[in-house]
C-alpha positions in Angstrom: -75.7 81.9 -107.2 -73.5 78.7 -108.0 -75.0 75.7 -107.9 -74.5 73.7 -104.4 -72.0 70.9 -104.6 -72.6 67.4 -104.0 -71.4 64.3 -102.5 -71.9 60.8 -104.2 -73.9 58.5 -101.8 -72.6 54.7 -101.5 -75.7 53.8 -104.3 -74.7 56.4 -106.4 -77.2 59.1 -106.0 -75.6 62.6 -105.7 -76.6 64.4 -102.4 -76.4 68.2 -102.1 -74.1 69.2 -99.5 -76.4 71.5 -97.7 -80.0 71.7 -97.6 -83.2 72.8 -96.1 -85.1 71.4 -93.1 -88.6 72.1 -92.4 -89.2 70.6 -88.8 -92.0 72.4 -87.0 -93.3 74.2 -89.9 -97.1 74.3 -91.0 -98.1 73.2 -94.6 -98.7 77.2 -95.4 -95.1 77.5 -93.9 -93.5 75.0 -95.5 -95.0 76.0 -98.9 -93.7 79.7 -98.5 -90.3 78.5 -97.1 -89.7 75.8 -99.4 -90.7 78.4 -102.5 -88.2 80.9 -101.6 -85.4 78.3 -100.7 -86.0 77.0 -104.2 -85.6 80.1 -105.9 -82.3 80.7 -103.9 -80.8 77.5 -105.2 -81.6 74.7 -102.8 -82.4 71.5 -104.2 -82.2 69.3 -101.0 -85.5 69.6 -99.0 -86.0 67.3 -95.9 -89.3 66.7 -94.5 -91.0 63.9 -92.3 -94.2 62.4 -91.8 -94.1 63.6 -88.3 -93.7 67.1 -89.4 -97.2 67.0 -90.8 -96.2 69.3 -93.6 -95.7 67.3 -96.6 -98.7 68.5 -98.5 -97.2 72.3 -98.3 -93.8 70.8 -99.2 -95.5 69.3 -102.1 -97.1 72.2 -103.0 -94.0 74.4 -103.3 -92.4 71.5 -105.1 -94.8 71.7 -107.9 -93.5 73.1 -111.3 -89.7 72.7 -110.1 -87.9 70.5 -112.5 -88.1 67.0 -110.7 -84.5 65.8 -112.1 -83.2 68.9 -109.8 -84.9 68.0 -106.4 -83.8 66.1 -104.0 -86.6 65.3 -101.5 -86.0 63.5 -98.1 -88.9 62.3 -95.7 -88.9 60.2 -92.7 -91.5 57.9 -91.2 -92.8 57.0 -87.9 -92.1 53.7 -85.5 -95.9 52.3 -86.5 -94.7 51.1 -90.0 -91.5 49.5 -88.4 -92.2 46.4 -90.5 -91.7 45.1 -94.4 -95.1 46.0 -95.4 -95.3 49.0 -93.0 -92.8 50.9 -94.9 -94.3 50.3 -98.2 -97.7 52.0 -96.6 -95.4 54.8 -95.4 -93.8 55.5 -98.9 -97.0 55.4 -100.7 -98.4 57.9 -98.3 -95.6 60.3 -98.2 -95.1 60.3 -101.9 -99.1 61.0 -102.2 -98.9 63.8 -100.2 -95.7 65.3 -101.6 -97.4 65.0 -105.1 -94.2 62.8 -106.1 -93.8 59.4 -107.8 -90.7 58.7 -105.9 -88.5 60.2 -103.2 -84.6 60.7 -103.5 -84.3 59.8 -99.9 -86.5 57.9 -97.3 -85.5 57.4 -93.6 -86.3 55.5 -90.2 -86.8 58.4 -88.4 -86.1 56.8 -85.1 -85.4 53.1 -83.9 -87.3 52.5 -81.5 -85.3 49.8 -80.0 -88.2 49.2 -77.3 -90.4 48.0 -80.2 -87.3 46.0 -82.0 -88.6 46.5 -85.3 -86.2 48.6 -86.8 -84.4 45.8 -88.9 -87.6 44.8 -90.6 -88.1 48.5 -91.1 -84.7 48.8 -93.0 -85.5 45.5 -95.0 -88.6 47.0 -96.4 -86.2 50.1 -97.2 -84.0 47.7 -99.3 -87.2 46.3 -101.4 -88.3 50.2 -101.8 -84.9 51.0 -103.2 -84.7 47.7 -105.5 -88.1 48.4 -106.8 -87.0 52.0 -107.8 -89.2 53.7 -105.7 -86.7 55.3 -103.6 -83.4 56.6 -104.8 -81.5 56.2 -101.8 -82.3 55.1 -98.3 -80.9 55.9 -94.6 -81.5 56.4 -91.1 -82.1 59.1 -88.6 -80.8 59.1 -84.8 -79.4 55.8 -85.1 -76.0 55.2 -83.1 -73.3 53.2 -84.2 -74.6 49.7 -82.2 -78.1 50.3 -84.1 -76.1 50.8 -87.7 -74.0 47.7 -87.0 -77.3 45.9 -86.2 -78.4 46.7 -89.9 -75.1 46.0 -91.3 -74.9 42.6 -89.6 -78.3 41.4 -90.2 -79.0 42.7 -93.6 -75.6 43.1 -94.8 -76.4 46.5 -96.4 -75.3 49.9 -94.8 -77.4 52.9 -94.4 -76.3 55.5 -97.2 -77.1 58.3 -94.9 -77.5 58.6 -91.0 -79.1 61.8 -90.2 -78.3 63.1 -86.4 -78.5 65.8 -84.0 -75.1 67.6 -84.8 -73.1 70.7 -83.9 -70.1 72.3 -82.6 -71.8 71.5 -79.0 -73.0 67.7 -80.2 -70.2 67.1 -82.7 -70.4 63.3 -82.5 -67.2 62.3 -83.2 -67.4 58.4 -82.7 -70.6 58.7 -84.6 -68.8 60.2 -87.6 -66.2 58.0 -87.5 -68.2 55.3 -87.4 -70.2 56.6 -90.8 -67.2 57.0 -92.3 -65.8 53.4 -92.1 -68.9 52.0 -93.6 -69.6 54.5 -96.4 -72.5 56.3 -94.7 -72.8 60.4 -95.0 -73.3 62.2 -91.7 -76.2 64.8 -92.1 -76.9 67.3 -89.4 -80.2 68.3 -88.0 -80.4 71.3 -85.5 -76.8 72.1 -87.1 -77.0 75.2 -85.7 -77.4 74.2 -82.0 -81.2 75.4 -81.8 -82.0 76.1 -78.1 -78.8 77.1 -77.3 -75.9 80.2 -77.2 -73.9 78.4 -79.6 -74.1 81.3 -82.4 -73.4 84.0 -79.4 -70.2 82.2 -78.2 -67.2 84.5 -78.2 -65.2 82.1 -80.2 -67.7 81.7 -82.9 -68.0 85.3 -83.0 -64.8 85.9 -83.3 -64.0 83.4 -86.2 -67.1 85.0 -87.8 -65.4 88.5 -87.8 -62.3 87.4 -89.2 -63.9 85.7 -92.3 -66.6 88.6 -92.8 -69.3 86.2 -92.5 -72.0 85.4 -89.9 -71.8 83.0 -87.0 -74.3 80.8 -88.6 -72.2 80.5 -91.9 -69.0 79.7 -89.7 -70.7 76.9 -88.0 -72.3 75.3 -91.2 -68.7 75.8 -92.9 -67.1 74.1 -89.8 -69.5 70.9 -91.0 -69.0 71.2 -94.5 -65.5 70.9 -93.9 -66.1 67.6 -91.8 -67.9 66.2 -94.7 -71.2 66.5 -92.9 -74.4 67.6 -94.7 -76.0 70.1 -92.5 -80.0 71.0 -93.2 -80.7 74.1 -91.3 -84.1 75.1 -90.9 -85.0 78.6 -91.6 -88.5 80.3 -93.2 -86.6 83.9 -93.6 -85.1 84.4 -97.3 -82.1 86.3 -95.9 -81.0 83.8 -93.5 -81.8 81.1 -96.2 -79.5 82.7 -98.6 -76.4 83.5 -96.0 -77.0 79.5 -94.7 -76.4 78.5 -98.0 -73.2 81.1 -99.0 -70.7 78.9 -97.4 -68.8 77.6 -100.0 -66.7 80.5 -101.0 -64.6 80.4 -97.9 -62.5 77.9 -95.9 -61.7 77.4 -92.1 -58.2 77.2 -90.8 -57.0 74.3 -88.9 -56.9 76.1 -85.6 -60.6 77.4 -86.3 -61.9 73.7 -86.8 -60.1 72.9 -83.6 -61.5 75.8 -81.8 -64.8 75.1 -82.8 -64.5 71.5 -82.3 -63.3 71.9 -78.5 -67.1 73.3 -77.7 -68.1 69.6 -78.2 -70.1 68.6 -74.9 -71.0 72.3 -73.6 -74.4 72.0 -74.8 -77.6 70.6 -73.0 -78.0 66.9 -73.6 -79.1 65.8 -76.7 -82.1 63.7 -77.3 -81.3 59.8 -76.6 -82.3 57.5 -79.5 -82.2 54.5 -77.0 -84.9 56.2 -74.8 -86.9 58.9 -77.2 -88.7 58.2 -80.5 -92.0 58.5 -82.5 
């Protein structure tokens, strides 16, 4: 399989344009899933403190060429301070068995706690120290991002948000584009919804000889979104990665985009977080 294309982040790091998510996997599940994914050609691996599987992910990474990997983790609100972020990084790096992380994210803004700007300052320091190659946020709305920019002068390189055709997040994507922030999509296949069974999705998949999941991931890729679908099934992992050899038409893109707002209400980062 050909190498996954990359996008260059604002600070110069090359981010693969599709990766593997590991939410709700145990250590053993993550070790198996990540190991298979690496064999298939995945290089972007996404985990988090809150997933409780960094040890398993780290076991799967052992022996893989470090300079080919792009490892992302995220930390919880208890570490939202400049010093706390350093502690969170050190703990994640130890669990993963790595000297540095390619990308570290604030997992949720937790605006009620009102310490995410300090957390961002801590990430800026980690990047300056060379302990992380890139820094970003997860589940941040444009208002949260604007505050980071206003108070530090530094925009995140990545914002990872819940995004799929049923949660297209156009305003978020437009804000990201204006500030050179790459949009990453968690739950890119609309987990918990009937997205992959929608007649329009199935029809477009049949027109290309692809699976509904491949069509949805291709829609995201063509919007310059980096999807990180979760799967522990080798066949589905391979299918999810095989989305760079076809292209959706403008009409097909518009049809999928028209599904926006037809899913259940997604998590609201103004009121939810950990």
